[in-house]
C-alpha positions in Angstrom: 9.6 18.3 30.3 7.3 18.4 27.2 9.8 20.8 25.4 12.7 18.5 26.3 11.0 15.4 24.9 9.9 17.3 21.7 13.5 18.5 21.2 15.0 15.1 21.8 12.6 13.1 19.6 12.5 15.7 16.8 16.3 15.9 17.0 16.6 12.2 16.8 14.5 12.0 13.7 16.7 14.7 12.1 19.9 12.9 13.1 18.6 9.8 11.5 18.0 11.7 8.3 21.4 13.3 8.4 23.1 9.9 9.0 21.2 8.5 6.0 22.7 11.2 3.8 26.3 11.2 5.4 26.9 7.5 6.1 24.7 5.7 3.6 25.2 8.4 1.0 21.6 8.8 0.1 20.5 11.8 -1.8 18.2 14.3 0.0 15.3 13.1 -2.2 15.9 9.5 -1.2 16.3 10.4 2.5 13.0 12.4 2.4 11.2 9.6 0.7 12.5 7.0 3.3 11.4 9.2 6.2 7.9 9.7 4.7 7.6 6.0 4.2 8.9 5.3 7.7 6.2 7.6 9.1 3.6 5.9 7.0 4.6 2.5 8.2 4.7 3.6 11.8 1.2 5.0 11.5 0.0 1.9 9.8 1.3 -0.2 12.7 -0.3 2.2 15.2 3.0 3.4 16.6 3.1 7.0 15.4 0.1 8.3 17.4 1.7 7.3 20.7 4.9 9.0 19.6 2.9 12.2 18.8 1.2 12.0 22.2 4.6 11.6 23.9 6.8 14.1 21.9 4.2 16.6 20.6 5.8 18.9 18.0 9.0 16.8 18.1 7.0 14.1 16.1 4.6 16.4 14.1 7.1 18.8 12.6 9.6 16.5 10.9 8.8 15.1 7.5 7.8 11.7 9.0 4.6 13.3 10.0 3.6 13.7 6.4 3.6 10.0 5.9 1.6 9.7 9.1 -0.9 12.2 7.8 -1.3 10.3 4.5 -1.9 7.0 6.1 -4.0 8.4 8.9 -6.3 10.2 6.5 -6.6 7.3 4.1 -7.4 4.8 6.9 -10.0 7.1 8.6 -11.8 7.7 5.3 -11.6 4.1 4.2 -13.5 3.2 7.4 -16.3 5.6 6.5 -16.5 5.3 2.7 -14.7 2.1 1.8 -12.0 1.9 -1.0 -13.2 5.2 -2.6 -12.5 7.0 0.6 -8.8 6.2 0.6 -7.9 8.7 -2.1 -10.2 11.4 -0.7 -8.8 10.9 2.8 -5.2 11.4 1.5 -6.1 14.6 -0.2 -8.4 15.9 2.6 -5.8 15.7 5.3 -2.7 16.8 3.3 -4.2 19.3 0.8 -3.4 22.4 2.9 0.3 21.4 3.2 0.6 20.6 -0.4 -1.1 23.8 -1.5 1.1 25.9 0.8 4.2 24.2 -0.6 3.2 25.0 -4.2 2.2 28.6 -3.5 5.3 29.4 -1.5 7.5 27.7 -4.1 5.9 29.9 -6.8 6.6 33.1 -4.8 10.1 32.0 -4.1 10.7 31.4 -7.8 9.4 34.9 -8.5 11.6 36.6 -5.8 14.9 34.8 -6.4 17.0 34.0 -9.5 17.6 30.3 -10.0 21.2 29.0 -10.3 21.2 26.9 -13.4 
């Protein structure tokens, strides 16, 4: 049952993103930004953690979880270190993903010829 809920919730998030591009005619960058902000807002309201507990990877794999990670890290470090901890918390939680994206993008640029 866990796999079914992960598939349905993750698929629903992806369908929302696809509808934003097809129906509302948002660019992929605007769609990605909207999904990250939605994940951040849901975490700020305390609604994303129960979604992760319920759907597992269906909620942690889509781009909305990046917004969740940003807010979650900022809030946890702000409780410990005050206002200074916000920036540190954001980078502490998301640095591995950001570093991986930069490194893999660099290797992809070396391996493939850009069109343009």
